[in-house]
C-alpha positions in Angstrom: -0.1 -3.0 11.8 2.7 -0.3 13.0 2.4 2.7 15.0 4.1 4.7 12.2 1.2 6.7 9.7 2.9 5.5 6.8 3.0 1.2 8.1 -0.3 0.9 9.1 -2.4 0.8 5.7 -0.5 2.7 3.9 2.9 2.0 2.6 5.7 4.6 3.0 6.7 6.4 -0.3 10.6 6.0 -1.4 11.6 9.6 -1.8 13.5 10.2 -5.3 16.7 10.1 -3.7 20.1 12.5 -5.2 22.8 10.2 -5.9 24.8 8.8 -2.8 27.9 10.8 -1.8 31.1 8.9 -2.5 32.0 9.4 1.0 28.8 7.2 2.0 31.2 4.7 3.8 32.2 6.8 6.0 31.6 6.1 9.9 28.5 6.7 11.4 30.7 8.9 14.3 32.1 11.3 11.6 28.8 11.9 9.8 27.0 13.0 13.1 28.6 15.9 14.1 26.5 19.0 13.0 27.9 22.5 11.6 29.7 24.1 14.0 27.8 27.5 14.3 25.5 26.6 11.7 22.1 24.5 11.7 22.6 20.9 10.5 25.4 18.7 8.6 24.9 17.0 5.4 24.0 12.8 5.9 26.4 9.9 4.8 25.3 7.3 6.6 22.1 6.2 8.6 20.5 8.2 11.4 21.9 6.7 14.5 19.8 4.7 16.8 21.0 5.9 20.4 21.4 10.0 20.5 20.4 12.4 22.8 16.9 13.8 23.2 15.4 16.4 20.9 15.9 19.7 22.7 15.6 23.9 21.9 19.0 23.1 20.0 17.4 20.5 17.9 15.2 22.5 16.6 16.9 25.8 16.2 19.5 22.9 13.9 16.1 22.4 11.9 15.3 26.1 11.5 18.5 26.8 10.3 18.8 23.9 8.1 15.6 24.6 6.2 16.5 28.3 5.8 20.5 27.1 4.6 19.6 24.3 2.8 16.0 23.9 1.4 15.2 24.6 -2.3 13.7 28.1 -1.5 15.4 28.2 1.6 17.2 31.7 1.3 14.5 33.3 0.0 11.5 31.7 2.3 10.0 34.2 5.4 11.4 32.7 8.3 8.4 34.3 10.2 6.7 31.8 8.7 8.7 29.2 9.7 8.6 29.7 13.2 5.1 30.2 13.3 4.3 26.5 12.0 6.8 25.7 14.4 5.0 27.8 17.0 0.9 26.5 16.3 2.4 22.8 16.9 4.1 23.1 19.7 1.3 24.7 21.4 -1.3 22.3 19.8 0.8 19.3 21.4 1.0 21.2 24.6 -2.7 21.6 24.6 -3.4 17.3 23.8 -1.8 16.7 26.6 -3.1 19.2 29.6 0.4 21.0 29.4 -0.6 24.5 28.4 1.3 27.3 29.3 -0.5 31.1 30.2 2.7 32.3 29.5 3.4 31.0 26.2 2.8 33.4 23.0 4.8 34.0 19.8 7.1 36.8 20.5 7.0 40.2 17.6 8.9 38.5 14.5 10.9 41.5 12.2 11.8 38.7 9.7 15.3 38.9 10.6 16.3 35.0 10.8 18.6 35.4 13.3 17.0 37.7 16.2 13.9 36.0 15.7 15.3 32.5 16.4 16.6 34.3 19.5 12.8 35.8 20.5 11.5 32.4 20.0 13.5 30.5 21.8 13.4 32.8 24.9 9.7 32.1 24.8 10.5 28.3 24.6 12.6 28.5 27.8 14.4 24.7 28.1 10.9 23.3 25.5 9.1 20.5 26.0 10.6 17.5 24.4 7.3 16.4 23.1 6.2 19.4 21.8 9.6 20.3 20.1 9.2 16.6 18.0 5.5 18.5 16.9 7.1 21.6 16.2 9.9 20.2 14.0 7.6 17.8 12.3 5.2 21.0 12.2 7.5 23.2 11.0 8.7 20.8 8.2 4.7 20.3 7.1 4.3 24.2 7.0 7.0 23.7 3.5 3.5 21.9 1.9 6.2 19.5 0.1 6.4 15.8 -0.3 10.1 15.1 -0.5 10.6 17.0 2.6 10.3 15.1 6.0 12.0 14.6 9.2 12.6 11.2 10.6 13.1 10.0 13.5 15.5 6.8 14.4 13.7 3.9 15.1 14.8 1.5 17.7 15.9 -2.3 16.6 12.4 -4.0 17.3 13.7 -7.5 19.0 12.3 -10.5 16.9 11.3 -8.8 14.2 9.2 -6.3 13.0 6.0 -6.3 13.7 2.2 -5.4 12.1 -1.0 -6.4 10.9 -0.1 -7.5 7.7 -1.9 -4.7 5.5 0.2 -2.9 3.7 -1.8 -1.9 0.7 -5.3 0.1 0.1 -6.8 1.3 -3.0 -7.3 5.3 -1.4 -3.4 6.0 -1.1 -1.7 8.4 -2.8 2.0 7.6 -3.6 2.1 5.6 -0.4 1.9 8.0 2.2 -1.1 9.5 2.3 -4.7 9.3 1.7 -5.4 10.8 -2.1 -8.3 13.2 -2.1 -9.3 12.0 -5.5 -9.8 8.4 -4.5 -13.2 7.0 -5.3 -15.2 4.9 -3.2 -14.9 1.6 -2.0 -11.4 1.9 -0.5 -10.0 -1.7 -0.2 -6.9 -3.8 0.6 -4.8 -4.1 -2.3 -2.1 -6.4 -0.2 -1.9 -8.3 2.3 1.7 -10.1 3.8 2.0 -13.3 3.7 2.1 -15.2 7.6 0.8 -11.8 8.8 -2.1 -11.5 11.9 -4.0 -10.7 8.7 -3.4 -12.8 6.6 -4.5 -15.6 9.6 -7.5 -13.7 9.5 -8.5 -14.0 6.3 -8.2 -10.6 5.1 -7.5 -10.6 1.3 -6.5 -8.8 -1.4 -10.0 -7.0 -2.7 -11.5 -6.9 0.5 -13.6 -3.5 0.9 -13.6 -1.5 4.3 -16.5 -0.3 5.1 -15.5 0.7 8.4 -12.7 1.0 11.1 -13.2 1.2 14.5 -16.9 2.5 13.5 -14.9 5.3 11.3 -16.1 5.0 7.3 -13.5 5.5 4.7 -15.8 7.7 3.1 -17.8 10.7 4.0 -19.9 10.9 0.8 -17.6 10.7 -1.7 -14.8 12.0 0.2 -12.1 10.2 1.7 -12.1 11.0 5.3 -8.7 11.2 6.3 -9.5 10.9 9.8 -9.4 7.3 9.3 -5.2 7.6 8.9 -5.5 8.1 13.0 -7.6 4.8 13.3 -4.8 2.6 11.7 -2.3 4.3 13.2 -3.0 2.3 16.3 -1.7 -0.7 17.3 -5.4 -2.0 17.0 -8.0 -2.0 14.8 -11.6 -3.4 14.4 -12.0 -3.8 10.4 -15.9 -4.6 9.2 -14.8 -6.0 6.0 -17.2 -6.7 2.9 -16.0 -9.4 0.3 -16.7 -8.6 -3.0 -17.1 -12.1 -4.6 -19.8 -12.8 -1.9 -21.4 -10.0 -0.8 -20.2 -10.9 2.6 -19.8 -8.5 5.5 -17.6 -9.7 8.5 -15.6 -7.9 11.5 -12.0 -9.1 12.5 -10.2 -7.7 14.9 -6.6 -7.4 14.0 -3.5 -6.7 16.7 -0.1 -6.4 15.9 1.4 -9.5 15.5 5.4 -10.7 13.8 5.6 -10.0 10.2 8.1 -10.6 7.4 8.9 -8.5 4.7 10.7 -9.2 1.8 12.9 -7.0 -0.1 12.0 -5.6 -3.5 12.8 -7.6 -6.0 11.7 -7.7 -10.0 10.0 -10.2 -11.3 8.4 -11.3 -14.5 6.3 -13.6 -16.5 5.6 -14.3 -19.8 2.0 -13.1 -21.3 1.2 -13.3 -25.2 3.6 -14.8 -27.9 6.9 -11.9 -27.3 5.4 -10.4 -24.4 6.6 -10.3 -21.4 5.5 -9.1 -18.2 7.7 -6.9 -15.7 6.9 -6.1 -12.3 9.3 -3.2 -11.1 8.0 -2.9 -7.2 11.1 0.6 -6.4 14.0 2.2 -8.7 16.3 1.2 -5.9 19.9 0.8 -6.4 20.5 -2.1 -8.7 16.5 -2.2 -10.3 17.4 -1.1 -13.7 19.7 -4.1 -14.3 17.3 -6.3 -12.8 15.1 -5.4 -14.9 17.1 -5.3 -17.9 18.6 -8.8 -17.4 14.8 -10.3 -17.4 15.0 -8.4 -20.9 17.7 -10.7 -22.6 16.2 -12.2 -25.0 15.0 -9.0 -26.6 11.2 -9.3 -26.7 9.3 -8.0 -29.5 7.1 -6.2 -26.3 7.2 -5.4 -22.7 4.8 -4.5 -20.1 6.4 -2.5 -17.6 4.3 -2.8 -14.2 4.9 0.2 -11.9 2.1 0.5 -10.4 2.8 1.1 -6.4 6.4 1.8 -7.5 7.3 4.4 -4.8 10.3 5.5 -6.3 13.7 5.5 -5.7 17.1 6.7 -7.6 16.9 8.6 -10.3 20.0 7.1 -11.6 17.9 3.7 -12.1 15.7 5.8 -14.1 18.1 6.8 -16.9 19.8 3.6 -17.1 16.4 1.9 -17.3 15.3 4.4 -20.1 18.0 3.5 -21.9 17.0 0.6 -22.8 14.4 1.6 -24.5 15.8 5.1 -26.0 19.3 6.8 -26.9 19.9 10.8 -26.5 17.1 11.7 -25.2 16.5 14.4 -22.3 14.7 12.4 -19.4 13.6 15.1 -16.8 15.5 18.7 -15.5 16.2 19.4 -12.2 16.0 23.5 -11.7 17.9 25.3 -8.6 16.5 28.6 -7.6 18.3 30.9 -9.4 20.3 29.6 -12.7 19.7 27.0 -15.1 17.9 23.5 -15.4 20.3 20.9 -15.6 19.0 18.1 -18.1 19.4 14.7 -17.3 19.1 12.1 -20.5 19.3 8.8 -20.8 22.4 6.3 -20.0 23.4 5.9 -23.4 25.9 3.3 -22.4 23.0 1.1 -22.0 22.0 -1.7 -25.5 18.5 -0.7 -26.8 16.2 -3.5 -26.8 14.4 -2.5 -29.6 11.0 -3.7 -27.5 7.4 -2.2 -27.6 7.1 -0.4 -24.1 3.5 -0.3 -22.3 3.7 0.9 -18.7 1.3 0.5 -16.0 0.6 3.3 -13.7 -1.9 4.2 -11.0 -1.4 6.6 -7.8 0.7 4.4 -6.3 3.3 5.5 -8.7 5.6 8.2 -7.2 8.9 10.4 -7.3 11.3 8.6 -9.1 8.4 6.6 -11.1 6.7 9.9 -12.6 10.5 10.6 -13.5 10.3 7.6 -15.9 7.0 7.9 -17.0 6.7 11.3 -18.0 10.0 10.1 -19.9 8.4 7.6 -21.7 5.2 9.6 -22.5 6.7 13.0 -23.8 9.4 11.0 -25.5 7.0 8.9 -27.4 8.9 5.8 -25.8 5.7 3.9 -25.0 1.9 3.7 -23.8 1.2 4.2 -20.2 -2.1 2.5 -18.7 -3.7 2.3 -15.8 -4.4 5.5 -13.7 -3.2 9.1 -12.9 0.2 8.8 -11.0 0.6 10.4 -7.6 1.5 13.9 -8.5 5.1 13.7 -5.6 7.8 14.2 -7.3 9.0 17.8 -5.9 12.5 17.2 -6.3 15.1 15.0 -4.9 16.1 14.7 -1.6 19.3 15.4 0.6 19.6 14.0 4.0 20.6 16.4 7.2 21.3 14.9 10.8 20.4 17.0 13.6 22.2 16.7 17.0 19.3 13.9 18.4 20.0 12.0 15.5 17.5 12.3 13.5 17.6 12.9 9.5 16.1 16.2 7.9 15.1 15.8 4.3 14.7 18.7 2.4 14.7 18.8 -1.5 17.4 21.3 -3.1 16.1 21.7 -6.8 13.0 21.1 -8.4 12.0 18.6 -10.9 10.3 19.1 -14.1 9.7 16.8 -17.2 10.8 16.5 -20.3 9.0 18.9 -22.0 9.5 21.7 -18.7 6.5 20.8 -17.3 5.3 20.5 -13.6 4.3 17.4 -13.1 4.5 17.6 -9.1 1.0 17.5 -7.4 -0.2 17.0 -10.6 1.0 13.5 -11.8 0.9 12.0 -15.6 -1.8 11.2 -17.0 -2.1 7.7 -18.6 -2.8 7.3 -22.3 -5.3 4.4 -21.6 -7.6 4.3 -18.2 -8.0 1.2 -16.8 -8.1 1.5 -13.2 -8.1 -2.1 -10.5 -11.3 -2.8 -8.9 -12.0 -4.7 -5.3 -13.8 -7.4 -7.5 -10.6 -7.8 -10.4 -8.6 -7.9 -7.6 -10.5 -10.5 -5.4 -11.2 -12.8 -8.7 -7.7 -11.7 -9.9 -8.4 -10.3 -12.8 -5.9 -7.5 -14.5 -7.7 -4.9 -16.2 -4.5 -3.0 -17.1 -2.5 -6.2 -18.4 -5.6 -7.3 -20.4 -5.8 -3.5 -22.2 -1.8 -4.1 -22.7 -2.1 -7.0 -24.5 -4.9 -5.6 -26.5 -2.8 -2.8 -27.3 0.2 -4.8 -28.9 
């Protein structure tokens, strides 16, 4: 199990990313330079793996970067940003027993430049670990599921490691636990050949406890269990739903093999094809369309666990099912919303469509699902989507090689409705249970076939 939160039991959700700039092949050296006198530089390449440590200047860059580039940055209260950063900074010091008696938030006026100067004067040289916490806290204070700070991860000799548990029923959009989740929590995906697989852990196994911590307190998901899964070793008490047998397994990180995402398909009933799309990555739409060349009578498009990706892939795939439709809107802080439309260069399939969704369907996946529902292109089956689609994010590089992802616009559905934090409701409720997974049953596919 990786130490990063989203790579423990949870799978990191893919952000709905804006189209890559034409200069995406620019050298890493050129793309990592900060804008002189500004907060940050637009990213045209991945973050550097080797860079200077996080400093007060890095925090300064992040602060001005948010104010200059975030969706509501120009009208944001700069004091709130500094307050979030300062709270996280002092909490980091306290956790390590390094609090300072002279460390107090200075009086802030609302002028972003003079407030930063006062703030930086109080910090002094700064504590690197606390500075990293401050940037994390400042971004978290935006309460935006597409705003995040990503630090470069050094290359691992011998490949990636983890426990191999990469899916759980209580996850929302892959990156957090769902406050609407209902017990029990169960494993939904285990990587083949991983430590978890070798320990006999299977999809459907119910998590009774993790290091003695229950996943639910009453009917409320226990957010504290995230800290348990963020460690490299975890002791799991599991219940097999088919037998009722309970056992305890101690898992340690080991080598894992992750295959790149790929479209898969299989024939169901006569003239119906089931296509699973794990993400809207580059080329995903054409991969799905290639699987449907025979123009099947009906398509069951499985988007469960699809964490999102590129809006361009969304509009291209929708073009196979309808032309001349608005799929969503991207709205700036000021001015008119820009409509996104189906890619009408894609030949129409003429197939009936059923889309399978769950709480793991996030970002671009919700963009697709809302377009299907609002435009009457098909039927949604499963559970409500994640509600994690604030808007496409753009990357900005800071001087320590880290990347700040910030949405510049807000996403609205085709009916100009807000989907972020709410999700897209399904037409037919068909959740997956632990017993379903353990026995190979699929209520979503069964309902789709019944409808078709």
